[in-house]
VMD Tcl script that builds the backbone (N, CA, C; Angstrom):
set m [mol new atoms 549]
animate dup $m
set s [atomselect $m all]
$s set {name element resname resid chain x y z} {
  {N N ARG 1 A 1.788 -0.378 14.823}
  {CA C ARG 1 A 0.595 -0.030 14.078}
  {C C ARG 1 A -0.138 -0.314 14.813}
  {N N ARG 2 A -1.613 0.619 14.745}
  {CA C ARG 2 A -2.720 0.504 15.157}
  {C C ARG 2 A -3.895 0.463 14.971}
  {N N VAL 3 A -4.814 -0.559 15.001}
  {CA C VAL 3 A -5.950 -1.141 14.531}
  {C C VAL 3 A -7.045 -0.646 15.079}
  {N N HIS 4 A -7.702 0.220 14.974}
  {CA C HIS 4 A -9.175 0.301 15.859}
  {C C HIS 4 A -8.841 0.950 16.928}
  {N N GLY 5 A -7.620 1.941 17.099}
  {CA C GLY 5 A -7.384 2.054 18.561}
  {C C GLY 5 A -6.347 1.157 19.254}
  {N N GLU 6 A -6.131 -0.118 18.890}
  {CA C GLU 6 A -5.413 -0.769 19.156}
  {C C GLU 6 A -4.374 -1.670 19.188}
  {N N ASP 7 A -3.188 -1.914 19.411}
  {CA C ASP 7 A -1.395 -2.495 18.927}
  {C C ASP 7 A -2.179 -3.875 18.320}
  {N N ILE 8 A -1.726 -3.756 17.090}
  {CA C ILE 8 A -1.618 -5.319 16.123}
  {C C ILE 8 A -1.120 -6.396 16.890}
  {N N LYS 9 A -1.087 -7.422 17.545}
  {CA C LYS 9 A -0.286 -8.517 18.589}
  {C C LYS 9 A 0.171 -9.191 17.141}
  {N N GLU 10 A -1.021 -9.411 16.102}
  {CA C GLU 10 A -0.851 -10.710 15.056}
  {C C GLU 10 A -1.521 -10.314 14.163}
  {N N ALA 11 A -0.954 -10.745 13.281}
  {CA C ALA 11 A -1.798 -10.293 11.382}
  {C C ALA 11 A -3.304 -10.453 11.689}
  {N N PRO 12 A -3.797 -9.778 11.626}
  {CA C PRO 12 A -5.618 -9.590 11.819}
  {C C PRO 12 A -6.168 -10.768 10.267}
  {N N LEU 13 A -7.308 -11.178 10.740}
  {CA C LEU 13 A -7.729 -12.106 9.800}
  {C C LEU 13 A -7.811 -11.000 8.639}
  {N N PHE 14 A -8.319 -11.786 7.396}
  {CA C PHE 14 A -7.862 -10.777 5.860}
  {C C PHE 14 A -9.263 -10.630 5.590}
  {N N TYR 15 A -9.715 -11.495 4.731}
  {CA C TYR 15 A -11.216 -11.806 4.209}
  {C C TYR 15 A -12.406 -11.663 5.530}
  {N N HIS 16 A -12.536 -12.682 6.332}
  {CA C HIS 16 A -13.419 -12.863 7.443}
  {C C HIS 16 A -13.389 -11.682 8.269}
  {N N GLY 17 A -12.284 -10.793 8.384}
  {CA C GLY 17 A -11.910 -9.243 9.043}
  {C C GLY 17 A -12.376 -8.093 7.951}
  {N N MET 18 A -13.007 -8.217 7.106}
  {CA C MET 18 A -13.111 -7.395 5.803}
  {C C MET 18 A -14.116 -6.580 6.467}
  {N N SER 19 A -13.806 -4.873 6.633}
  {CA C SER 19 A -14.270 -4.101 6.747}
  {C C SER 19 A -15.876 -3.855 5.869}
  {N N LYS 20 A -16.941 -3.461 6.558}
  {CA C LYS 20 A -18.038 -2.944 5.432}
  {C C LYS 20 A -17.583 -1.679 4.567}
  {N N GLU 21 A -16.656 -0.762 4.898}
  {CA C GLU 21 A -16.066 0.091 4.317}
  {C C GLU 21 A -15.424 -0.411 2.732}
  {N N ALA 22 A -14.464 -1.479 3.403}
  {CA C ALA 22 A -13.652 -2.377 1.775}
  {C C ALA 22 A -15.137 -2.361 0.897}
  {N N THR 23 A -15.858 -3.200 1.489}
  {CA C THR 23 A -17.083 -3.563 0.584}
  {C C THR 23 A -17.401 -3.543 0.063}
  {N N ASP 24 A -17.769 -1.907 0.373}
  {CA C ASP 24 A -18.396 -0.321 0.022}
  {C C ASP 24 A -17.500 -0.625 -1.292}
  {N N MET 25 A -16.792 -0.437 -1.313}
  {CA C MET 25 A -15.741 0.355 -2.173}
  {C C MET 25 A -15.505 -0.315 -3.132}
  {N N MET 26 A -15.351 -1.702 -3.030}
  {CA C MET 26 A -15.219 -3.057 -4.101}
  {C C MET 26 A -16.718 -2.554 -5.132}
  {N N GLU 27 A -17.959 -2.314 -4.484}
  {CA C GLU 27 A -19.055 -2.362 -4.829}
  {C C GLU 27 A -18.899 -0.825 -5.507}
  {N N LYS 28 A -18.717 -0.061 -5.490}
  {CA C LYS 28 A -18.526 1.257 -6.205}
  {C C LYS 28 A -17.321 0.936 -7.387}
  {N N LEU 29 A -16.479 0.087 -7.346}
  {CA C LEU 29 A -15.351 -0.253 -8.209}
  {C C LEU 29 A -16.158 -0.787 -9.599}
  {N N ASN 30 A -17.257 -2.026 -8.592}
  {CA C ASN 30 A -17.969 -2.753 -9.810}
  {C C ASN 30 A -18.790 -1.796 -10.416}
  {N N GLU 31 A -19.663 -0.601 -9.991}
  {CA C GLU 31 A -20.539 0.108 -10.756}
  {C C GLU 31 A -19.434 0.668 -11.525}
  {N N GLU 32 A -18.795 1.169 -11.814}
  {CA C GLU 32 A -18.050 2.220 -12.471}
  {C C GLU 32 A -17.404 0.846 -13.821}
  {N N ILE 33 A -16.928 -0.671 -13.429}
  {CA C ILE 33 A -16.580 -1.155 -14.534}
  {C C ILE 33 A -18.054 -1.826 -15.098}
  {N N ALA 34 A -19.046 -1.703 -14.610}
  {CA C ALA 34 A -20.449 -1.914 -15.321}
  {C C ALA 34 A -20.785 -0.979 -15.836}
  {N N VAL 35 A -20.460 0.276 -15.969}
  {CA C VAL 35 A -20.270 1.312 -17.180}
  {C C VAL 35 A -19.549 1.291 -18.208}
  {N N LEU 36 A -18.375 1.135 -17.316}
  {CA C LEU 36 A -17.244 0.593 -18.815}
  {C C LEU 36 A -17.416 -0.571 -19.620}
  {N N LYS 37 A -18.271 -1.552 -18.970}
  {CA C LYS 37 A -18.638 -2.518 -19.652}
  {C C LYS 37 A -20.052 -1.993 -21.064}
  {N N ARG 38 A -20.756 -1.589 -19.958}
  {CA C ARG 38 A -22.684 -1.181 -21.298}
  {C C ARG 38 A -21.572 -0.321 -22.232}
  {N N ALA 39 A -20.427 0.652 -21.944}
  {CA C ALA 39 A -19.499 1.922 -22.857}
  {C C ALA 39 A -19.324 0.838 -24.106}
  {N N LEU 40 A -18.533 -0.251 -23.660}
  {CA C LEU 40 A -17.953 -0.674 -24.361}
  {C C LEU 40 A -19.117 -2.034 -25.795}
  {N N ASP 41 A -20.214 -2.103 -24.793}
  {CA C ASP 41 A -20.732 -3.079 -25.552}
  {C C ASP 41 A -20.990 -1.936 -26.860}
  {N N ALA 42 A -21.898 -0.947 -26.320}
  {CA C ALA 42 A -22.184 -0.031 -27.128}
  {C C ALA 42 A -21.863 0.257 -28.188}
  {N N MET 43 A -20.470 0.265 -28.338}
  {CA C MET 43 A -19.484 0.268 -29.052}
  {C C MET 43 A -19.470 -1.064 -30.441}
  {N N GLU 44 A -19.184 -1.946 -29.396}
  {CA C GLU 44 A -18.906 -3.199 -30.174}
  {C C GLU 44 A -19.567 -4.602 -29.721}
  {N N PRO 45 A -21.314 -3.937 -29.735}
  {CA C PRO 45 A -22.379 -4.938 -29.709}
  {C C PRO 45 A -21.591 -7.100 -29.256}
  {N N SER 46 A -20.788 -6.868 -30.207}
  {CA C SER 46 A -20.290 -8.535 -30.308}
  {C C SER 46 A -19.314 -9.070 -29.087}
  {N N LEU 47 A -18.817 -7.986 -28.564}
  {CA C LEU 47 A -17.940 -8.299 -27.389}
  {C C LEU 47 A -18.623 -8.879 -26.329}
  {N N GLN 48 A -20.389 -8.761 -26.175}
  {CA C GLN 48 A -21.278 -9.316 -25.113}
  {C C GLN 48 A -20.341 -9.301 -23.709}
  {N N LEU 49 A -20.116 -7.782 -23.658}
  {CA C LEU 49 A -19.463 -8.225 -22.154}
  {C C LEU 49 A -20.656 -8.253 -20.866}
  {N N ASP 50 A -21.296 -7.819 -20.912}
  {CA C ASP 50 A -22.353 -8.423 -19.897}
  {C C ASP 50 A -22.579 -9.709 -19.610}
  {N N GLN 51 A -22.377 -10.343 -20.531}
  {CA C GLN 51 A -22.644 -11.853 -20.203}
  {C C GLN 51 A -21.388 -12.526 -19.240}
  {N N HIS 52 A -20.394 -11.906 -19.823}
  {CA C HIS 52 A -18.754 -12.476 -19.348}
  {C C HIS 52 A -18.464 -12.113 -18.344}
  {N N VAL 53 A -18.200 -10.507 -18.239}
  {CA C VAL 53 A -17.636 -9.275 -16.838}
  {C C VAL 53 A -18.807 -9.751 -16.161}
  {N N ARG 54 A -18.311 -10.322 -14.969}
  {CA C ARG 54 A -19.372 -10.498 -13.381}
  {C C ARG 54 A -18.590 -9.713 -12.484}
  {N N SER 55 A -19.458 -9.047 -11.585}
  {CA C SER 55 A -19.172 -8.047 -10.417}
  {C C SER 55 A -18.246 -9.244 -9.575}
  {N N THR 56 A -17.686 -8.637 -8.578}
  {CA C THR 56 A -17.138 -9.521 -7.125}
  {C C THR 56 A -18.115 -10.387 -6.821}
  {N N TYR 57 A -19.112 -9.865 -6.393}
  {CA C TYR 57 A -20.303 -10.290 -5.980}
  {C C TYR 57 A -21.192 -11.577 -6.399}
  {N N GLU 58 A -20.962 -11.670 -7.899}
  {CA C GLU 58 A -21.429 -12.710 -8.940}
  {C C GLU 58 A -20.243 -13.960 -8.681}
  {N N MET 59 A -19.177 -13.279 -8.734}
  {CA C MET 59 A -17.534 -14.290 -9.070}
  {C C MET 59 A -17.599 -14.866 -7.467}
  {N N VAL 60 A -18.290 -13.941 -6.287}
  {CA C VAL 60 A -17.543 -15.100 -5.258}
  {C C VAL 60 A -18.511 -15.828 -4.907}
  {N N LEU 61 A -19.769 -15.428 -5.302}
  {CA C LEU 61 A -20.882 -16.679 -5.116}
  {C C LEU 61 A -20.696 -17.702 -6.548}
  {N N ARG 62 A -20.576 -17.307 -7.421}
  {CA C ARG 62 A -20.275 -18.747 -8.276}
  {C C ARG 62 A -19.395 -19.540 -7.904}
  {N N SER 63 A -18.236 -19.094 -7.246}
  {CA C SER 63 A -17.069 -19.722 -7.241}
  {C C SER 63 A -17.179 -20.573 -5.778}
  {N N TYR 64 A -17.967 -19.622 -4.650}
  {CA C TYR 64 A -17.876 -20.742 -3.256}
  {C C TYR 64 A -19.249 -20.426 -2.842}
  {N N SER 65 A -20.353 -20.896 -4.002}
  {CA C SER 65 A -22.102 -20.292 -2.894}
  {C C SER 65 A -22.124 -21.738 -2.050}
  {N N GLY 66 A -20.994 -22.843 -2.287}
  {CA C GLY 66 A -21.474 -23.702 -0.870}
  {C C GLY 66 A -20.343 -23.783 0.448}
  {N N THR 67 A -19.942 -22.892 0.278}
  {CA C THR 67 A -18.869 -22.249 1.578}
  {C C THR 67 A -19.514 -21.369 2.188}
  {N N ILE 68 A -20.257 -20.538 1.878}
  {CA C ILE 68 A -21.174 -19.230 2.489}
  {C C ILE 68 A -21.774 -19.714 2.951}
  {N N GLU 69 A -22.287 -18.964 4.183}
  {CA C GLU 69 A -22.852 -19.038 5.075}
  {C C GLU 69 A -24.100 -18.318 4.910}
  {N N ASP 70 A -24.161 -16.795 4.696}
  {CA C ASP 70 A -24.821 -15.441 4.519}
  {C C ASP 70 A -24.237 -15.151 3.170}
  {N N LYS 71 A -25.232 -15.182 2.204}
  {CA C LYS 71 A -24.776 -14.935 0.779}
  {C C LYS 71 A -26.034 -13.318 0.803}
  {N N SER 72 A -26.337 -12.853 1.397}
  {CA C SER 72 A -27.371 -11.639 1.639}
  {C C SER 72 A -26.377 -10.143 0.617}
  {N N SER 73 A -25.455 -10.099 1.253}
  {CA C SER 73 A -24.262 -8.976 0.438}
  {C C SER 73 A -23.104 -9.553 0.655}
  {N N LEU 74 A -22.369 -8.294 -0.457}
  {CA C LEU 74 A -20.986 -8.856 -0.439}
  {C C LEU 74 A -19.977 -9.085 0.771}
  {N N TRP 75 A -20.195 -8.099 1.762}
  {CA C TRP 75 A -19.592 -8.014 2.658}
  {C C TRP 75 A -20.110 -9.752 3.562}
  {N N SER 76 A -20.666 -9.798 3.484}
  {CA C SER 76 A -21.245 -11.431 4.064}
  {C C SER 76 A -21.048 -12.028 3.779}
  {N N CYS 77 A -20.878 -11.887 2.644}
  {CA C CYS 77 A -19.941 -13.156 1.122}
  {C C CYS 77 A -18.616 -13.285 2.181}
  {N N PHE 78 A -17.589 -12.637 2.056}
  {CA C PHE 78 A -16.768 -12.856 2.029}
  {C C PHE 78 A -16.385 -13.157 4.016}
  {N N ASN 79 A -17.046 -12.482 4.869}
  {CA C ASN 79 A -17.325 -12.641 6.225}
  {C C ASN 79 A -17.613 -14.349 6.665}
  {N N THR 80 A -18.274 -14.758 6.015}
  {CA C THR 80 A -18.998 -15.958 6.260}
  {C C THR 80 A -18.318 -17.284 5.418}
  {N N ASN 81 A -17.489 -17.080 4.462}
  {CA C ASN 81 A -17.431 -17.982 3.949}
  {C C ASN 81 A -15.943 -18.718 4.216}
  {N N GLN 82 A -16.555 -19.911 4.419}
  {CA C GLN 82 A -16.006 -20.942 5.231}
  {C C GLN 82 A -14.518 -21.091 4.456}
  {N N VAL 83 A -14.069 -21.386 3.339}
  {CA C VAL 83 A -12.881 -21.236 2.814}
  {C C VAL 83 A -12.048 -20.171 3.045}
  {N N TYR 84 A -12.907 -18.865 3.360}
  {CA C TYR 84 A -11.192 -17.819 3.996}
  {C C TYR 84 A -11.038 -17.855 5.133}
  {N N ALA 85 A -11.782 -18.947 6.095}
  {CA C ALA 85 A -11.986 -18.626 7.411}
  {C C ALA 85 A -9.983 -19.202 8.060}
  {N N GLY 86 A -9.562 -17.998 8.781}
  {CA C GLY 86 A -8.607 -18.411 9.232}
  {C C GLY 86 A -7.329 -17.404 8.125}
  {N N MET 87 A -7.650 -17.134 7.074}
  {CA C MET 87 A -6.944 -16.537 6.392}
  {C C MET 87 A -6.672 -15.048 7.112}
  {N N ARG 88 A -5.176 -14.801 6.879}
  {CA C ARG 88 A -4.851 -13.730 7.948}
  {C C ARG 88 A -4.150 -12.573 6.610}
  {N N ALA 89 A -4.237 -11.339 6.767}
  {CA C ALA 89 A -3.531 -10.109 6.238}
  {C C ALA 89 A -2.534 -10.616 5.994}
  {N N PRO 90 A -1.846 -10.097 4.754}
  {CA C PRO 90 A -0.324 -9.863 4.837}
  {C C PRO 90 A 0.403 -8.474 5.820}
  {N N THR 91 A 1.194 -9.265 6.597}
  {CA C THR 91 A 1.752 -8.521 7.556}
  {C C THR 91 A 3.770 -8.592 7.957}
  {N N LYS 92 A 3.878 -7.455 8.308}
  {CA C LYS 92 A 5.401 -7.639 8.959}
  {C C LYS 92 A 5.567 -7.719 10.275}
  {N N THR 93 A 6.659 -8.723 11.195}
  {CA C THR 93 A 6.851 -8.382 12.246}
  {C C THR 93 A 7.930 -7.566 12.238}
  {N N LEU 94 A 8.279 -6.757 12.952}
  {CA C LEU 94 A 8.949 -5.448 13.375}
  {C C LEU 94 A 10.158 -6.470 14.096}
  {N N GLU 95 A 10.935 -6.234 14.957}
  {CA C GLU 95 A 12.446 -6.345 15.825}
  {C C GLU 95 A 11.453 -6.170 17.245}
  {N N ASP 96 A 11.050 -5.053 17.311}
  {CA C ASP 96 A 10.300 -5.176 18.924}
  {C C ASP 96 A 8.849 -6.170 18.488}
  {N N GLY 97 A 8.671 -6.836 17.887}
  {CA C GLY 97 A 7.835 -7.703 18.194}
  {C C GLY 97 A 6.068 -7.237 17.420}
  {N N LYS 98 A 6.392 -5.967 17.270}
  {CA C LYS 98 A 4.757 -5.042 16.530}
  {C C LYS 98 A 4.947 -5.754 15.154}
  {N N VAL 99 A 3.756 -6.120 15.068}
  {CA C VAL 99 A 3.408 -6.369 13.367}
  {C C VAL 99 A 2.554 -5.180 12.442}
  {N N ILE 100 A 3.042 -4.962 11.816}
  {CA C ILE 100 A 2.403 -4.216 10.563}
  {C C ILE 100 A 2.340 -4.168 9.378}
  {N N PRO 101 A 1.324 -3.901 8.846}
  {CA C PRO 101 A 0.623 -4.197 7.540}
  {C C PRO 101 A 1.952 -4.724 6.330}
  {N N ASP 102 A 2.035 -5.313 5.796}
  {CA C ASP 102 A 3.323 -5.678 4.463}
  {C C ASP 102 A 2.164 -4.970 3.358}
  {N N LEU 103 A 2.464 -3.881 2.803}
  {CA C LEU 103 A 1.868 -3.286 2.026}
  {C C LEU 103 A 2.772 -3.684 0.281}
  {N N MET 104 A 3.753 -4.121 0.602}
  {CA C MET 104 A 4.549 -4.236 -0.477}
  {C C MET 104 A 4.363 -5.881 -0.803}
  {N N ASN 105 A 3.079 -6.148 -0.776}
  {CA C ASN 105 A 2.229 -7.539 -0.612}
  {C C ASN 105 A 2.187 -7.887 -2.662}
  {N N ARG 106 A 1.397 -8.792 -2.955}
  {CA C ARG 106 A 1.268 -8.889 -4.273}
  {C C ARG 106 A 0.116 -8.355 -4.658}
  {N N TYR 107 A -0.940 -7.870 -3.562}
  {CA C TYR 107 A -2.319 -7.460 -4.076}
  {C C TYR 107 A -2.068 -6.155 -4.039}
  {N N LEU 108 A -0.784 -5.297 -4.034}
  {CA C LEU 108 A -1.216 -4.070 -4.275}
  {C C LEU 108 A -0.112 -3.930 -5.635}
  {N N THR 109 A 1.300 -4.750 -5.004}
  {CA C THR 109 A 2.462 -4.901 -6.435}
  {C C THR 109 A 2.068 -5.558 -7.764}
  {N N GLU 110 A 1.214 -6.788 -7.445}
  {CA C GLU 110 A 0.677 -6.721 -8.893}
  {C C GLU 110 A -0.704 -6.769 -9.417}
  {N N ASP 111 A -1.610 -6.753 -8.375}
  {CA C ASP 111 A -3.202 -6.569 -8.693}
  {C C ASP 111 A -3.385 -5.447 -8.638}
  {N N ILE 112 A -2.458 -3.994 -8.641}
  {CA C ILE 112 A -2.932 -2.976 -9.062}
  {C C ILE 112 A -2.731 -2.997 -10.491}
  {N N PRO 113 A -0.869 -3.080 -11.331}
  {CA C PRO 113 A -0.543 -2.782 -12.205}
  {C C PRO 113 A -1.235 -4.045 -13.307}
  {N N GLU 114 A -1.453 -4.889 -12.859}
  {CA C GLU 114 A -1.796 -6.057 -13.730}
  {C C GLU 114 A -2.959 -6.334 -13.446}
  {N N GLY 115 A -3.833 -5.854 -13.049}
  {CA C GLY 115 A -5.441 -5.820 -12.715}
  {C C GLY 115 A -6.463 -4.579 -13.078}
  {N N LEU 116 A -5.921 -3.918 -12.201}
  {CA C LEU 116 A -7.154 -2.205 -11.987}
  {C C LEU 116 A -6.437 -1.362 -12.843}
  {N N CYS 117 A -5.283 -1.158 -13.487}
  {CA C CYS 117 A -4.935 -0.524 -14.350}
  {C C CYS 117 A -5.320 -0.822 -15.628}
  {N N ILE 118 A -5.442 -2.114 -15.615}
  {CA C ILE 118 A -6.133 -2.368 -17.121}
  {C C ILE 118 A -7.660 -1.945 -17.449}
  {N N VAL 119 A -8.062 -2.142 -16.343}
  {CA C VAL 119 A -9.920 -1.106 -16.383}
  {C C VAL 119 A -9.013 0.097 -16.735}
  {N N LYS 120 A -8.111 1.023 -16.003}
  {CA C LYS 120 A -8.404 2.318 -15.928}
  {C C LYS 120 A -7.944 3.030 -17.522}
  {N N GLY 121 A -6.546 1.630 -18.047}
  {CA C GLY 121 A -6.286 1.407 -19.019}
  {C C GLY 121 A -7.440 2.209 -20.627}
  {N N ILE 122 A -8.323 1.146 -20.412}
  {CA C ILE 122 A -9.588 0.928 -20.950}
  {C C ILE 122 A -10.454 1.741 -21.056}
  {N N ALA 123 A -10.454 1.981 -19.635}
  {CA C ALA 123 A -11.863 3.518 -19.442}
  {C C ALA 123 A -11.393 4.614 -20.080}
  {N N GLU 124 A -10.071 4.788 -19.943}
  {CA C GLU 124 A -9.332 6.303 -20.613}
  {C C GLU 124 A -9.483 6.158 -21.991}
  {N N LEU 125 A -9.191 5.111 -22.673}
  {CA C LEU 125 A -9.634 5.237 -24.007}
  {C C LEU 125 A -10.874 4.988 -24.620}
  {N N ALA 126 A -11.834 4.410 -23.740}
  {CA C ALA 126 A -13.189 4.800 -24.207}
  {C C ALA 126 A -13.837 6.034 -23.317}
  {N N GLY 127 A -13.160 6.578 -22.971}
  {CA C GLY 127 A -13.781 8.017 -22.222}
  {C C GLY 127 A -14.994 7.933 -21.203}
  {N N VAL 128 A -14.246 6.322 -20.657}
  {CA C VAL 128 A -15.645 6.820 -19.143}
  {C C VAL 128 A -14.818 6.849 -17.955}
  {N N LYS 129 A -15.512 7.653 -16.880}
  {CA C LYS 129 A -14.525 8.107 -15.742}
  {C C LYS 129 A -14.726 7.124 -15.041}
  {N N THR 130 A -13.291 6.842 -14.285}
  {CA C THR 130 A -13.432 6.393 -13.230}
  {C C THR 130 A -12.859 6.712 -11.495}
  {N N PRO 131 A -13.350 7.455 -11.236}
  {CA C PRO 131 A -13.453 8.380 -10.008}
  {C C PRO 131 A -12.861 7.191 -8.931}
  {N N ASN 132 A -13.806 6.384 -8.788}
  {CA C ASN 132 A -13.309 5.377 -7.342}
  {C C ASN 132 A -12.666 4.609 -7.606}
  {N N ILE 133 A -12.045 4.383 -9.082}
  {CA C ILE 133 A -11.201 3.224 -9.374}
  {C C ILE 133 A -9.588 4.231 -9.112}
  {N N ASP 134 A -9.836 5.350 -9.747}
  {CA C ASP 134 A -8.395 6.446 -9.999}
  {C C ASP 134 A -7.927 6.575 -8.144}
  {N N SER 135 A -9.032 7.212 -7.376}
  {CA C SER 135 A -8.679 6.713 -6.405}
  {C C SER 135 A -7.777 6.057 -5.712}
  {N N LEU 136 A -8.468 4.686 -5.945}
  {CA C LEU 136 A -7.835 3.459 -5.050}
  {C C LEU 136 A -6.258 3.091 -6.141}
  {N N ILE 137 A -6.187 3.159 -7.384}
  {CA C ILE 137 A -5.059 3.895 -7.799}
  {C C ILE 137 A -4.133 4.342 -6.776}
  {N N ARG 138 A -4.658 5.946 -6.965}
  {CA C ARG 138 A -3.625 7.037 -6.415}
  {C C ARG 138 A -3.189 6.310 -4.724}
  {N N TRP 139 A -4.428 5.652 -3.979}
  {CA C TRP 139 A -3.577 5.362 -2.873}
  {C C TRP 139 A -2.732 3.793 -2.869}
  {N N ALA 140 A -2.612 3.208 -4.039}
  {CA C ALA 140 A -1.875 1.990 -3.696}
  {C C ALA 140 A -0.415 2.860 -4.208}
  {N N GLN 141 A -0.501 3.199 -5.541}
  {CA C GLN 141 A 0.628 3.627 -5.902}
  {C C GLN 141 A 1.719 4.074 -4.894}
  {N N GLU 142 A 0.891 5.120 -4.143}
  {CA C GLU 142 A 1.585 5.894 -3.307}
  {C C GLU 142 A 2.359 5.270 -2.210}
  {N N LYS 143 A 1.495 3.765 -1.783}
  {CA C LYS 143 A 1.840 2.630 -0.672}
  {C C LYS 143 A 3.400 1.616 -1.264}
  {N N ILE 144 A 3.246 1.515 -2.933}
  {CA C ILE 144 A 3.964 0.949 -3.445}
  {C C ILE 144 A 5.155 1.718 -3.904}
  {N N GLY 145 A 5.392 3.609 -4.143}
  {CA C GLY 145 A 6.196 3.846 -5.027}
  {C C GLY 145 A 6.564 3.659 -6.111}
  {N N LYS 146 A 4.888 3.946 -6.863}
  {CA C LYS 146 A 4.377 3.800 -8.170}
  {C C LYS 146 A 3.836 4.683 -8.698}
  {N N GLU 147 A 3.418 5.180 -9.822}
  {CA C GLU 147 A 3.144 6.442 -10.398}
  {C C GLU 147 A 2.125 5.779 -11.324}
  {N N PHE 148 A 1.116 5.600 -11.378}
  {CA C PHE 148 A 0.681 5.365 -12.705}
  {C C PHE 148 A -1.162 6.020 -12.814}
  {N N VAL 149 A -1.419 6.967 -12.247}
  {CA C VAL 149 A -2.358 7.687 -12.158}
  {C C VAL 149 A -1.663 9.351 -12.339}
  {N N ASP 150 A -1.893 10.273 -12.498}
  {CA C ASP 150 A -1.988 11.722 -11.952}
  {C C ASP 150 A -3.234 11.938 -10.988}
  {N N ALA 151 A -2.897 13.126 -10.138}
  {CA C ALA 151 A -3.557 13.851 -9.205}
  {C C ALA 151 A -5.433 14.014 -9.832}
  {N N ASP 152 A -5.384 13.792 -11.089}
  {CA C ASP 152 A -6.533 14.278 -11.832}
  {C C ASP 152 A -7.017 12.839 -12.239}
  {N N GLY 153 A -6.775 11.781 -11.914}
  {CA C GLY 153 A -6.966 10.367 -12.280}
  {C C GLY 153 A -6.497 10.021 -13.992}
  {N N ASN 154 A -5.750 10.771 -14.536}
  {CA C ASN 154 A -5.391 10.815 -16.040}
  {C C ASN 154 A -4.322 9.599 -16.024}
  {N N PHE 155 A -4.479 8.625 -16.792}
  {CA C PHE 155 A -3.427 7.434 -17.119}
  {C C PHE 155 A -2.085 7.764 -17.728}
  {N N ASN 156 A -1.787 8.799 -17.000}
  {CA C ASN 156 A -0.519 9.055 -17.551}
  {C C ASN 156 A 0.743 9.129 -16.543}
  {N N GLY 157 A 0.962 8.661 -15.575}
  {CA C GLY 157 A 1.805 8.605 -15.148}
  {C C GLY 157 A 3.105 8.073 -15.139}
  {N N LYS 158 A 4.606 8.089 -15.097}
  {CA C LYS 158 A 5.640 7.628 -15.323}
  {C C LYS 158 A 5.964 5.919 -15.421}
  {N N ASP 159 A 5.146 5.265 -14.264}
  {CA C ASP 159 A 4.967 3.635 -14.866}
  {C C ASP 159 A 3.681 3.347 -15.166}
  {N N ARG 160 A 2.756 4.060 -15.707}
  {CA C ARG 160 A 1.916 3.512 -16.315}
  {C C ARG 160 A 2.519 2.159 -17.816}
  {N N LEU 161 A 3.346 2.387 -18.230}
  {CA C LEU 161 A 3.532 1.646 -19.187}
  {C C LEU 161 A 4.501 0.042 -19.127}
  {N N ALA 162 A 4.457 0.347 -17.209}
  {CA C ALA 162 A 4.770 -1.406 -16.614}
  {C C ALA 162 A 3.675 -2.070 -16.314}
  {N N THR 163 A 2.037 -1.373 -16.735}
  {CA C THR 163 A 1.394 -2.219 -16.378}
  {C C THR 163 A 1.121 -3.323 -17.345}
  {N N LYS 164 A -0.134 -3.884 -17.188}
  {CA C LYS 164 A -0.565 -4.566 -18.831}
  {C C LYS 164 A -1.651 -3.786 -19.376}
  {N N ALA 165 A -1.708 -2.492 -19.042}
  {CA C ALA 165 A -2.777 -2.076 -19.887}
  {C C ALA 165 A -2.782 -1.813 -21.048}
  {N N PRO 166 A -3.831 -0.944 -22.086}
  {CA C PRO 166 A -3.615 -1.354 -23.675}
  {C C PRO 166 A -2.467 -0.439 -23.948}
  {N N GLN 167 A -2.295 0.613 -23.478}
  {CA C GLN 167 A -0.755 1.561 -23.479}
  {C C GLN 167 A 0.218 1.229 -23.363}
  {N N HIS 168 A 0.321 0.162 -22.599}
  {CA C HIS 168 A 2.114 -0.630 -22.770}
  {C C HIS 168 A 2.149 -0.824 -24.056}
  {N N TYR 169 A 1.224 -1.377 -24.806}
  {CA C TYR 169 A 1.533 -2.695 -25.939}
  {C C TYR 169 A 1.158 -1.542 -27.153}
  {N N GLY 170 A 1.012 0.101 -26.726}
  {CA C GLY 170 A 0.764 0.987 -27.659}
  {C C GLY 170 A -0.250 1.463 -28.487}
  {N N ILE 171 A -1.746 0.735 -27.586}
  {CA C ILE 171 A -2.584 0.786 -28.070}
  {C C ILE 171 A -3.279 2.320 -27.380}
  {N N ASP 172 A -3.455 3.296 -28.454}
  {CA C ASP 172 A -3.200 4.166 -27.589}
  {C C ASP 172 A -4.870 5.142 -28.115}
  {N N THR 173 A -5.832 4.369 -28.352}
  {CA C THR 173 A -7.362 4.515 -28.671}
  {C C THR 173 A -8.282 3.617 -29.052}
  {N N ILE 174 A -9.456 3.899 -28.560}
  {CA C ILE 174 A -10.460 2.715 -28.482}
  {C C ILE 174 A -10.902 2.299 -29.991}
  {N N GLU 175 A -10.738 2.907 -30.858}
  {CA C GLU 175 A -10.385 1.969 -32.551}
  {C C GLU 175 A -9.608 1.210 -32.443}
  {N N LYS 176 A -8.375 1.418 -31.939}
  {CA C LYS 176 A -7.088 0.272 -32.278}
  {C C LYS 176 A -7.397 -0.695 -30.939}
  {N N LEU 177 A -7.843 -0.311 -29.321}
  {CA C LEU 177 A -8.258 -1.779 -29.099}
  {C C LEU 177 A -9.282 -2.739 -29.816}
  {N N LEU 178 A -10.945 -1.565 -29.924}
  {CA C LEU 178 A -11.608 -2.780 -30.956}
  {C C LEU 178 A -11.097 -3.394 -31.976}
  {N N ALA 179 A -10.107 -2.767 -33.043}
  {CA C ALA 179 A -9.667 -3.427 -34.194}
  {C C ALA 179 A -8.798 -4.701 -33.163}
  {N N ILE 180 A -8.494 -4.838 -32.418}
  {CA C ILE 180 A -7.817 -6.029 -32.228}
  {C C ILE 180 A -8.513 -7.139 -31.763}
  {N N TYR 181 A -9.761 -6.877 -31.589}
  {CA C TYR 181 A -10.937 -8.172 -31.296}
  {C C TYR 181 A -11.839 -8.025 -32.111}
  {N N ARG 182 A -11.858 -7.705 -33.559}
  {CA C ARG 182 A -12.263 -7.685 -34.379}
  {C C ARG 182 A -11.420 -8.874 -35.048}
  {N N VAL 183 A -10.143 -8.715 -35.227}
  {CA C VAL 183 A -9.027 -9.489 -36.361}
  {C C VAL 183 A -10.138 -10.820 -35.994}
}
mol reanalyze $m
mol bondsrecalc $m
mol representation Tube
mol addrep $m
């Protein structure tokens, strides 16, 4: 494989090598999650999600404030955090010595069905559109051979019940989800 027009000879840096495009996507995901948490708080004010659900930028600052050289943006936080120095992206080395991305790693096989699909499942119950989340799930599911969302972004793929989304537990309305919280 080639990255930026060059053959990969070793695993690229993971966080310190993060692109602006990747952090821009994270910020778009965070915006959709913020819309969802406002919608849920409007339905059930006692949730107080605005006090508990943080953006990636806020979480990185909270966790690593003392080790980040440039805190001006999410991109700079990832790329100047000394804790992340030297961490390499998951890769596989082929017989010919070429290095390729390992897309069957936990960042896709676990974080998508047990992270982003939960958000997607809740958003669908709440009637909140998530085009960027849908796009990322569609990209990831293609890489790992799963189907969580369809081409239109509906959370009805054949593997959706293998996630930790509310639908996995038979929760098919926002009322049922909020009723669990109220217990």
